[in-house]
C-alpha positions in Angstrom: -6.1 -199.4 14.9 -5.4 -198.0 18.3 -5.0 -194.3 18.8 -1.5 -193.0 19.0 0.0 -189.6 20.0 2.9 -188.6 17.8 6.1 -187.7 19.6 9.0 -185.8 18.1 12.0 -186.5 20.3 15.1 -184.3 20.1 18.2 -183.3 22.1 19.8 -180.0 22.7 23.2 -181.7 23.2 25.7 -181.7 20.4 28.1 -184.3 21.9 28.0 -187.5 23.9 28.6 -191.2 23.6 26.1 -193.5 21.9 24.1 -195.9 24.0 25.7 -199.4 24.0 24.1 -202.7 23.5 26.0 -205.4 25.3 25.6 -209.1 24.4 26.8 -211.6 27.0 27.0 -215.4 26.6 25.6 -216.1 30.0 23.6 -214.5 32.8 26.7 -214.6 35.1 28.8 -212.9 32.4 26.2 -210.2 32.1 26.5 -209.6 35.8 30.2 -209.6 35.8 30.3 -207.1 33.0 28.0 -204.7 34.9 30.1 -205.0 38.0 33.3 -204.4 36.1 31.9 -201.3 34.3 30.6 -199.9 37.6 34.1 -200.2 39.1 35.5 -198.5 36.1 33.0 -195.6 36.4 33.9 -195.2 40.1 37.6 -194.9 39.1 36.6 -192.2 36.6 34.9 -190.3 39.5 31.3 -191.1 38.9 29.6 -191.5 42.3 27.8 -194.8 43.0 24.6 -192.8 43.8 24.7 -191.5 40.2 24.6 -195.1 38.8 21.5 -197.2 38.4 20.7 -200.7 37.2 17.1 -201.1 36.0 15.2 -204.3 35.3 11.7 -205.3 34.3 11.0 -207.7 37.2 12.5 -207.9 40.7 13.9 -211.5 40.3 16.1 -210.4 37.3 18.5 -208.6 39.7 19.2 -211.7 41.8 22.2 -212.9 39.8 23.7 -209.4 39.8 23.2 -209.0 43.6 25.5 -212.0 44.2 28.2 -210.5 42.1 27.8 -207.0 43.6 28.1 -208.5 47.1 31.3 -210.4 46.1 32.8 -207.2 44.8 31.7 -205.3 48.0 29.7 -202.8 46.1 27.0 -201.4 48.4 23.6 -201.1 46.9 20.0 -200.3 47.6 17.1 -202.1 45.9 13.8 -200.5 45.1 10.7 -202.3 43.8 11.3 -205.7 45.5 13.2 -207.6 48.1 16.8 -208.5 47.9 17.6 -212.0 46.8 18.6 -213.4 50.3 15.8 -211.5 52.1 12.8 -213.3 50.4 11.2 -215.9 52.6 11.2 -218.6 49.9 14.9 -218.2 49.2 15.6 -218.3 52.9 13.7 -221.6 53.0 15.9 -223.1 50.2 19.0 -221.9 52.0 17.8 -223.6 55.2 17.5 -226.9 53.3 21.0 -226.5 52.0 22.3 -225.7 55.5 20.7 -228.7 57.1 22.2 -230.9 54.4 25.6 -229.5 55.1 25.3 -229.4 58.9 22.5 -231.6 60.3 22.9 -230.0 63.7 21.9 -226.5 62.5 19.0 -225.9 64.9 17.9 -222.6 63.4 17.6 -224.1 59.9 15.9 -227.3 61.2 13.3 -225.2 63.0 12.6 -223.1 59.8 12.0 -226.1 57.5 10.1 -228.2 60.1 7.6 -225.4 60.7 6.8 -225.5 57.0 5.2 -228.9 57.4 1.5 -229.3 58.1 0.9 -230.5 61.6 4.3 -229.5 62.9 4.2 -226.6 65.4 6.8 -225.0 67.6 6.6 -227.8 70.3 6.9 -230.7 67.9 9.7 -228.9 66.1 11.5 -228.4 69.4 11.1 -232.1 70.3 12.5 -233.2 66.9 15.4 -230.9 67.1 16.2 -231.9 70.7 16.1 -235.6 69.6 18.5 -234.8 66.7 20.9 -232.9 68.9 20.8 -235.1 72.0 20.0 -238.7 71.2 21.4 -238.9 67.7 24.7 -237.2 68.4 26.5 -240.5 68.3 25.6 -241.0 64.6 28.7 -239.3 63.5 29.2 -236.9 60.5 26.6 -235.8 58.0 26.8 -239.0 55.9 25.9 -241.1 58.8 23.4 -238.8 60.4 20.1 -239.8 58.8 18.6 -242.8 60.5 14.8 -243.5 60.5 12.6 -241.4 62.8 9.5 -243.5 63.1 8.0 -241.6 66.0 7.8 -238.3 64.1 4.8 -236.9 62.2 4.5 -238.2 58.6 5.5 -234.9 57.1 8.7 -234.8 59.2 9.5 -238.3 58.2 9.0 -237.6 54.6 11.3 -234.6 54.7 14.0 -236.5 56.6 13.8 -239.4 54.1 14.2 -236.9 51.3 17.2 -235.2 52.8 18.8 -238.6 53.6 18.4 -239.5 49.9 20.0 -236.2 48.8 23.2 -236.5 50.9 25.1 -237.8 47.8 24.3 -234.5 46.1 26.3 -232.4 48.5 28.8 -232.1 45.6 26.1 -231.2 43.1 24.2 -228.2 44.3 22.2 -227.9 41.1 20.8 -231.4 41.3 20.0 -231.0 45.0 18.2 -227.7 44.4 16.2 -229.2 41.5 15.0 -232.2 43.6 14.4 -230.0 46.6 12.3 -227.6 44.5 10.1 -230.5 43.4 9.3 -231.1 47.1 9.0 -227.5 48.1 6.7 -226.5 45.2 3.6 -227.9 47.0 4.5 -226.0 50.1 5.0 -222.8 48.2 1.7 -223.2 46.4 -0.2 -223.7 49.7 1.4 -220.8 51.5 1.5 -218.1 48.9 -1.1 -216.7 46.5 1.7 -215.4 44.3 3.5 -218.7 44.2 4.1 -218.5 40.5 6.1 -215.3 40.9 8.1 -216.9 43.8 8.8 -219.9 41.6 10.4 -217.6 39.1 12.7 -216.4 42.0 13.6 -220.0 42.8 14.3 -220.9 39.2 16.8 -218.1 39.3 18.2 -219.6 42.5 18.5 -222.9 40.8 20.5 -221.3 37.9 22.8 -219.7 40.4 23.3 -223.0 42.2 24.3 -224.7 39.0 27.5 -222.7 38.8 28.9 -224.2 42.1 30.8 -227.4 42.5 29.6 -228.1 46.0 27.2 -226.9 48.7 29.7 -225.3 51.0 31.0 -222.9 48.4 27.4 -221.9 47.5 26.5 -221.3 51.1 29.7 -219.2 51.6 28.6 -216.8 48.9 25.0 -216.7 50.1 26.2 -216.0 53.6 27.9 -212.8 52.6 26.3 -209.9 54.4 24.4 -207.6 52.1 26.2 -204.3 51.8 23.4 -202.3 53.4 20.1 -202.7 55.3 16.9 -203.6 53.6 15.2 -200.9 51.6 12.0 -202.1 53.4 13.3 -200.4 56.5 13.4 -197.1 54.6 16.3 -195.8 56.7 18.6 -193.1 55.3 22.1 -194.3 54.4 23.5 -191.0 55.6 26.4 -189.2 53.9 29.3 -191.4 55.0 28.7 -194.1 52.3 27.1 -194.0 48.9 25.0 -196.8 47.3 24.4 -198.1 43.9 20.7 -198.1 42.9 19.0 -201.3 41.8 15.5 -200.7 40.7 12.5 -202.1 38.8 11.6 -199.7 36.0 8.3 -199.0 37.6 10.1 -197.6 40.7 12.4 -195.5 38.5 9.8 -193.3 36.9 10.6 -189.6 37.3 14.2 -190.2 38.3 17.5 -189.8 36.4 21.1 -190.9 36.9 24.4 -190.2 35.2 24.7 -193.8 34.1 22.0 -196.3 33.6 22.2 -200.1 32.9 19.1 -201.8 31.6 19.7 -205.5 32.0 17.9 -208.5 30.5 16.8 -206.7 27.4 16.0 -210.2 26.1 12.8 -211.2 24.3 10.9 -213.3 26.8 12.2 -211.3 29.7 11.6 -207.7 28.4 9.0 -207.9 27.1 7.9 -210.9 29.1 6.6 -214.0 27.4 3.2 -213.5 28.9 2.8 -210.0 27.3 3.6 -210.8 23.7 0.1 -212.1 22.8 -1.7 -209.2 24.4 -1.4 -205.9 22.3 -2.2 -203.7 25.3 0.3 -205.4 27.6 2.9 -205.3 24.9 2.4 -201.5 24.5 2.8 -201.1 28.2 6.1 -203.1 28.0 7.2 -200.8 25.2 6.4 -197.7 27.4 8.5 -199.2 30.2 11.5 -199.6 27.9 11.1 -196.0 26.9 11.0 -195.0 30.6 14.1 -197.1 31.3 16.2 -195.7 28.5 15.3 -192.1 29.2 16.5 -192.3 32.8 20.2 -191.9 31.7 21.7 -188.4 31.5 25.2 -189.4 30.2 25.7 -193.1 29.7 23.2 -195.9 28.7 24.2 -199.5 28.6 21.5 -202.0 27.5 22.5 -205.6 28.2 21.2 -209.1 27.6 22.4 -212.7 28.0 21.7 -215.3 25.4 20.8 -219.0 25.8 18.6 -218.4 28.8 16.3 -221.3 29.6 12.7 -220.4 30.6 11.2 -223.3 32.6 7.6 -222.0 32.3 7.6 -222.1 28.5 10.3 -224.7 27.9 12.0 -222.2 25.5 15.6 -221.1 25.2 15.6 -217.4 25.0 18.3 -216.1 22.6 17.0 -212.9 20.8 17.3 -209.3 21.9 14.2 -207.4 22.9 11.9 -206.7 20.0 11.9 -203.1 21.2 15.5 -202.8 19.9 14.6 -204.0 16.4 15.4 -201.5 13.6 18.0 -199.5 15.6 21.2 -199.3 13.5 24.8 -198.6 14.7 24.2 -194.9 14.3 21.9 -195.0 17.3 23.2 -198.0 19.3 26.7 -199.3 19.5 26.8 -203.1 19.7 29.4 -205.0 21.7 29.8 -208.7 22.5 31.3 -209.7 25.8 33.3 -212.9 25.5 33.8 -215.5 28.2 36.9 -215.1 30.3 
């Protein structure tokens, strides 16, 4: 039996709304709900700077970042990179761009330099050949002849891309097949490749909503509403920003309204922590930290039917940390599909 310190929590406030538990059918629906609620709060006069969205792991905000960018809601992210700023996501976008436009020199250079034995000079020669001597090959569908003089790794990549041309209308299938190829590169280049694969699995889920590559690239090309938090530059007073933050980075801070997203068993707590009592207790403390960041409004949300590739499980249950809370403490809502 581990030692516990008893806590007696109380409030001096006599009024206020109950925290709300929001159940969404899909991850995208969860994101759209959060965006809609943020817009409503702004209409009610709550400044963006007084609203925060908290999450257990950095990759869990990626889906929301796409929806916030679409809605032109400026945000700063703490505790991780923005979705389109991560190197591995940039690599996947480069593969997509080359598939859509085989004359994209910048994207070609990025993906060629990922190949062992291909340096800047070799990459330049291949790109020059693509642009100069192969220009007569016509559009994208007729652009992929054999390149026998290239290094084996470059030939392998081009053969793969040539085989994936039919999937320009199926971004999910293209991304899935490209990830199979890219996984070996990721493992070789990064010690934290497992974490980065989680990011790319989220990328794959986002891609599955699109009917073709051009529409996916259009949304991914939208400029983030502010500079990277890594630059640590002050936004000034002329524009406010919504806060996106991991829970670890939110300790000691408070906001008028807080959203805690992905309160889903398997995401928060994570699947890896449930078999370790110490890790599970740390996850519980993080949930306590997240919920106590709110001064006025607290929204706890989770999507159902989320597939976890690592475990092969479909995650459907709310966080075990919410068990036993009745409707006198937490007001439940279900968000239906539009």
